[in-house]
Structures are given as structure tokens and as C-alpha cells.
C-alpha positions as CSV (number, residue, x, y, z in Angstrom):
1,M,-18.5,-7.4,-162.8
2,V,-19.8,-8.6,-166.4
3,N,-16.5,-7.7,-167.8
4,R,-14.5,-9.8,-165.2
5,I,-16.6,-12.7,-165.8
6,S,-16.2,-12.5,-169.7
7,V,-12.6,-12.2,-169.3
8,S,-12.2,-15.2,-167.0
9,F,-14.4,-17.3,-169.4
10,F,-12.5,-16.2,-172.4
11,A,-9.0,-17.2,-170.7
12,L,-10.4,-20.3,-169.9
13,M,-11.7,-21.0,-173.2
14,L,-8.3,-20.2,-174.7
15,L,-6.7,-22.5,-172.3
16,F,-8.8,-25.4,-173.2
17,V,-8.2,-24.6,-177.1
18,S,-4.6,-24.2,-176.8
19,T,-4.1,-27.5,-175.0
20,A,-6.3,-29.2,-177.7
21,L,-4.4,-28.0,-180.5
22,G,-0.9,-28.2,-178.8
23,Q,-1.1,-32.0,-178.4
24,D,-0.6,-32.6,-182.1
25,T,2.5,-30.1,-182.4
26,A,4.2,-31.9,-179.1
27,S,4.0,-35.3,-180.5
28,A,5.5,-34.0,-184.0
29,V,8.3,-32.5,-181.9
30,Q,9.1,-35.4,-180.0
31,Q,9.3,-37.6,-183.0
32,A,11.6,-35.2,-184.8
33,A,13.7,-35.1,-181.8
34,G,13.7,-39.0,-181.6
35,Q,12.1,-38.9,-178.0
36,Q,10.1,-41.9,-176.8
37,N,6.3,-41.4,-177.2
38,T,4.5,-40.9,-173.9
39,E,1.2,-42.1,-175.3
40,T,2.3,-45.5,-175.3
41,G,3.9,-45.6,-171.7
42,A,2.7,-48.1,-169.2
43,V,0.7,-45.6,-167.2
44,N,-1.1,-44.3,-170.2
45,E,-2.0,-47.8,-171.2
46,F,-3.2,-48.9,-167.8
47,F,-5.7,-45.8,-167.9
48,R,-7.0,-46.3,-171.3
49,S,-7.3,-50.2,-171.0
50,N,-9.5,-49.6,-168.1
51,S,-11.0,-46.4,-169.2
52,K,-9.9,-44.6,-166.3
53,I,-8.6,-41.6,-168.3
54,Y,-12.2,-40.4,-168.5
55,V,-12.4,-40.6,-164.7
56,A,-9.3,-38.6,-164.1
57,M,-10.1,-36.1,-166.7
58,G,-13.4,-35.7,-165.1
59,I,-12.2,-35.1,-161.7
60,L,-9.7,-32.5,-162.9
61,V,-12.5,-30.7,-164.6
62,I,-14.8,-30.9,-161.2
63,I,-12.1,-29.6,-159.2
64,F,-11.3,-26.5,-161.6
65,S,-14.7,-25.9,-161.8
66,C,-14.9,-25.8,-158.0
67,I,-12.1,-23.5,-157.7
68,T,-13.4,-21.3,-160.4
69,I,-16.8,-20.9,-158.9
70,Y,-15.2,-20.3,-155.3
71,L,-13.0,-17.6,-156.8
72,V,-16.2,-15.6,-158.5
73,R,-18.0,-16.0,-155.5
74,L,-15.3,-14.6,-153.4
75,D,-14.9,-11.6,-156.1
76,R,-18.6,-10.9,-155.8
77,K,-18.4,-10.9,-151.9
78,I,-15.3,-8.6,-152.1
79,T,-16.9,-6.2,-154.6
80,K,-20.0,-6.1,-152.3
81,L,-17.9,-5.0,-149.3
82,E,-15.9,-2.5,-151.2
83,K,-19.1,-0.9,-152.3
84,E,-20.3,-0.5,-148.6
85,K,-17.4,1.4,-147.5
């Protein structure tokens, strides 16, 4: 059980690190290809001007945290039922 939790935690942290480091390379690729920079789009300007980007990110973090907690609890219940048989 501890192994599954540590693997899940490692995968989650790897996801966060890869998204944080991947943003710089994505913008460099866009500039090299001559594509429009999406950071200056109307939607992003709206979110940043009203500081709503932090609200949106907070909601996403809460949703993913709840899903993770639910799955961990479900795994524990299933493991407990399997051991009873």
C-alpha cells in the first residue's frame, strides 16, 4: 500500500515539474515557428487583469486533489475487501 502511494506521489510531482519546465520550451518553439504567442490572447489578458487566473488554477488544484483522495480511499476499500476473501 505504501508503495502505491509513493509511486502515485512521484508521478504527480513528475507531472507538476514537467509542466513547469515545459512552458519555456513551448514558447521558444512557437516563436521559432512564427506562431502567435497565446500568452497575450484576449482570454489570458482578461484572466490576468482581474487576477482570475489564480482562482481558475486553485479550482483545478482542488478538483484534482479531490479526485486523488477519492481514488486513494477507493483503493484502500478494495484492498480491504480483497483481504477479507
